[in-house]
C-alpha positions in Angstrom: -16.8 -10.5 -5.1 -13.2 -9.7 -5.8 -9.9 -8.7 -4.2 -7.3 -8.4 -7.0 -4.2 -6.5 -8.0 -4.2 -5.6 -11.6 -1.3 -4.2 -13.7 -1.4 -0.8 -15.2 -0.5 -0.2 -18.8 3.2 -1.0 -19.3 4.0 2.7 -20.0 2.8 3.6 -16.5 4.8 1.1 -14.4 7.3 3.8 -13.3 4.4 5.5 -11.5 1.9 2.8 -10.6 2.6 -0.5 -8.7 -0.9 -1.8 -9.4 -4.6 -1.1 -9.4 -6.4 -2.9 -6.6 -10.1 -3.6 -6.9 -12.0 -4.5 -3.7 -15.6 -5.7 -3.9 -16.9 -7.2 -0.6 -20.5 -8.2 0.0 -21.5 -8.8 3.6 -25.3 -9.3 3.4 -25.3 -11.1 6.8 -22.9 -8.9 8.7 -24.6 -7.5 11.8 -21.9 -4.7 12.3 -19.0 -3.0 10.5 -16.4 -5.5 9.3 -12.9 -4.9 10.7 -9.5 -4.9 8.9 -6.2 -3.9 10.4 -4.0 -2.5 7.6 -0.3 -2.9 8.4 2.3 -0.6 6.8 3.1 -1.4 3.1 5.7 0.2 0.8 3.1 2.3 -1.1 1.0 5.5 -1.2 -2.5 4.8 -2.2 -5.5 6.6 -3.8 -8.9 5.1 -2.8 -12.0 5.7 -4.8 -15.1 4.6 -2.8 -17.6 3.5 -5.4 -20.2 2.2 -2.9 -20.4 2.7 0.8 -17.5 4.0 2.9 -15.5 3.1 6.0 -14.9 4.1 9.6 -11.2 4.8 10.2 -9.2 4.7 13.4 -5.9 6.6 13.3 -3.7 5.3 16.1 -5.6 5.3 19.4 -8.1 7.9 18.2 -11.8 7.5 17.7 -13.5 5.6 14.9 -14.4 8.3 12.4 -16.4 8.5 9.2 -14.6 11.2 7.3 -17.1 11.1 4.4 -14.4 11.6 1.8 -15.5 10.1 -1.5 -11.8 9.7 -2.6 -9.1 9.3 -0.1 -5.3 9.6 -0.3 -3.3 7.7 2.3 0.4 8.5 2.6 3.1 6.1 3.5 2.1 4.3 6.7 4.5 3.4 9.5 1.8 2.0 11.8 -1.5 0.1 11.5 -4.6 1.8 10.1 -7.8 0.3 11.5 -10.7 0.3 9.0 -14.3 -0.7 9.5 -16.3 -1.3 6.4 -19.7 0.3 6.4 -22.7 -1.0 4.5 -23.2 -4.4 2.9 -21.9 -3.8 -0.6 -18.4 -2.3 -0.5 -16.5 -1.4 -3.6 -13.2 0.5 -4.0 -10.9 1.1 -6.9 -7.4 1.9 -5.6 -4.3 3.2 -7.2 -1.1 2.0 -5.4 1.6 4.4 -6.6 5.3 3.6 -6.9 7.3 4.9 -3.9 8.2 8.4 -5.2 5.5 8.8 -7.8 3.2 11.1 -5.9 6.1 13.5 -5.2 6.9 13.6 -8.9 3.2 14.1 -9.9 2.2 16.7 -7.3 5.4 18.3 -6.0 4.3 17.8 -2.4 7.0 16.6 -0.1 6.0 13.1 0.9 6.8 13.5 4.6 3.8 15.9 4.7 1.6 12.9 3.8 3.1 10.2 6.0 0.5 8.5 8.2 -2.2 10.8 6.8 -5.8 9.9 5.7 -6.7 12.8 3.5 -9.5 14.1 1.3 -8.0 13.6 -2.2 -9.7 16.8 -3.4 -7.2 18.8 -1.3 -4.4 17.3 -3.6 -6.1 16.8 -6.9 -8.9 19.4 -6.8 -12.6 18.6 -7.4 -11.8 17.1 -10.8 -11.1 13.9 -8.9 -14.9 13.5 -8.5 -15.2 13.2 -12.3 -12.9 10.2 -12.2 -15.0 8.8 -9.3 -18.1 9.1 -11.4 -16.5 7.4 -14.4 -15.5 4.5 -12.2 -18.9 4.3 -10.6 -20.5 4.1 -14.1 -17.9 1.6 -15.5 -19.4 -1.6 -17.0 -16.5 -3.9 -16.0 -13.4 -4.2 -13.9 -11.4 -3.9 -17.1 -13.0 -0.6 -17.9 -12.0 0.6 -14.4 -8.4 -0.1 -15.2 -8.7 1.8 -18.5 -10.1 4.8 -16.6 -7.2 4.5 -14.1 -4.7 4.5 -16.9 -6.2 7.6 -18.4 -6.2 9.4 -15.1 -2.6 8.6 -14.4 -1.6 9.7 -17.9 -3.2 13.0 -17.2 -1.2 13.4 -14.0 2.0 12.5 -15.8 1.5 15.1 -18.4 1.3 17.7 -15.7 4.0 16.3 -13.4 5.6 18.8 -11.1 9.0 17.3 -10.4 11.5 15.7 -12.8 12.6 12.1 -12.4 15.8 11.3 -10.4 17.9 8.2 -10.3 16.7 7.8 -6.7 13.2 7.0 -8.0 14.6 3.9 -9.8 16.5 2.9 -6.7 13.4 2.9 -4.5 11.8 0.4 -6.9 15.0 -1.7 -6.7 14.6 -1.7 -3.0 11.2 -3.4 -3.3 12.4 -5.8 -5.9 15.3 -6.8 -3.6 12.9 -7.6 -0.8 14.4 -4.9 1.5 17.9 -6.5 1.4 20.3 -3.7 0.5 22.8 -1.5 2.4 22.4 2.3 2.6 25.8 2.9 1.1 25.1 0.7 -1.9 21.7 2.4 -2.4 23.3 5.9 -2.2 25.9 4.8 -4.7 23.2 3.5 -7.1 21.5 6.9 -6.8 24.8 8.8 -7.5 24.5 10.6 -4.2 26.4 10.7 -0.9 24.7 8.8 2.0 23.6 12.1 3.6 22.2 13.4 0.3 20.4 10.1 -0.4 18.8 10.1 3.1 17.6 13.7 2.7 16.2 13.2 -0.8 14.7 9.8 0.1 12.8 11.3 3.0 11.5 14.1 0.8 10.3 11.8 -2.0 9.0 8.8 0.1 8.0 10.3 3.5 10.3 8.0 5.6 14.0 7.4 5.9 15.6 4.6 3.8 16.2 2.3 6.8 12.6 2.4 7.8 11.5 1.8 4.3 13.7 -1.2 4.0 12.2 -2.6 7.2 8.6 -2.0 5.9 9.5 -3.9 2.7 10.9 -6.8 4.6 8.0 -6.8 7.1 5.4 -6.7 4.2 7.1 -9.7 2.6 6.8 -11.7 5.9 3.1 -10.8 6.1 2.5 -12.0 2.5 4.3 -15.3 3.1 2.4 -16.0 6.4 -0.9 -15.2 4.8 -0.2 -17.4 1.8 1.2 -20.3 3.9 -0.3 -20.0 7.4 1.2 -23.3 8.6 4.8 -22.3 7.8 6.8 -21.8 11.0 8.0 -18.3 11.9 11.7 -19.0 12.0 11.6 -20.2 8.4 9.7 -17.0 7.4 12.1 -14.8 9.4 15.1 -16.3 7.6 13.4 -16.2 4.2 12.8 -12.5 4.7 16.3 -11.6 5.8 15.8 -11.4 9.5 18.6 -12.6 11.8 16.2 -14.8 13.8 12.6 -15.0 15.1 13.1 -12.3 17.7 14.3 -9.9 15.1 11.0 -10.5 13.2 9.0 -10.0 16.4 10.7 -6.6 16.9 9.3 -5.3 13.6 5.8 -6.7 14.2 5.7 -5.0 17.6 6.9 -1.7 16.2 4.6 -1.7 13.1 1.5 -3.3 14.6 1.9 -3.2 18.4 1.3 -6.9 18.4 3.2 -10.2 18.2 3.2 -12.0 14.9 0.7 -14.6 16.1 -1.7 -12.0 17.5 -1.6 -9.9 14.3 -2.2 -12.9 12.1 -5.1 -14.0 14.2 -6.7 -10.6 13.1 -5.6 -11.4 9.5 -7.4 -14.7 9.6 -10.6 -12.8 10.4 -10.1 -10.1 7.8 -12.9 -9.4 5.3 -11.0 -11.2 2.5 -10.4 -14.2 4.7 -14.0 -14.4 5.7 -15.1 -14.3 2.1 -12.5 -16.9 0.9 -10.6 -14.5 -1.3 -7.1 -14.8 0.1 -5.6 -18.0 -1.2 -4.6 -17.1 -4.7 -4.0 -13.4 -4.0 -1.5 -13.9 -1.2 0.2 -16.8 -2.9 0.9 -14.5 -5.9 2.2 -11.8 -3.7 4.3 -14.1 -1.7 5.8 -15.8 -4.8 6.5 -12.4 -6.3 8.3 -11.4 -3.1 10.4 -14.6 -3.0 11.3 -14.4 -6.7 12.6 -10.9 -6.4 15.4 -11.7 -3.9 
């Protein structure tokens, strides 16, 4: 069993944040295993190598969409997932903030909070990549297949790079601590132009994106160090105080920090004992970037 973030080839880091391999085995689970996925600063392609999942969008019903490969746009709210079957494996490509816009030419706001059949975006050729991943002999080979697939997308990219693309990655590296005027200046745009282009290329406005980055950092730190008090986490992540942190938790998850992290403590990866090293590495990366 594994839950691990793996680096793409160095030549692809402008387009891919990481590959994420998830392999959960729940032989004894009497019912679908639940995970509440909070917003993260990423757009993700999910290849279901075995089994699938039920998905609940907002307050809608739990649905099995039966998509073999799924594209999730930038989230601004929790996506509830229920793992079907006993042996669950996915290979995920977490793209850089503006990469999908560059690669497909699709305005990112059309994908925000969407759970889509990837064939609608990448054609039925995406199934060939799925079959290659299903037949891979190792996790390392999966990464190589991912690299080849991303290289093929880059060779047919629909939009040219812009300085704003680099700025979005700087926002993540800075842990969400940046002013809109400074970001616009770094992108060589006026504030109005920056906001418009940012929305087109990421799917949300820059202020919301900064909040998602900061909020994600808080989640990683709390998951890595569950006994750390909330005020310390709030200040480490750039919040004014604890109530400022609570506001983001309630907006993005509809729950208090304690209630959301109670769900996290019962997540599939927590139940399987796979969280300690993963979340510490994510938390340490977040802290080192500020």
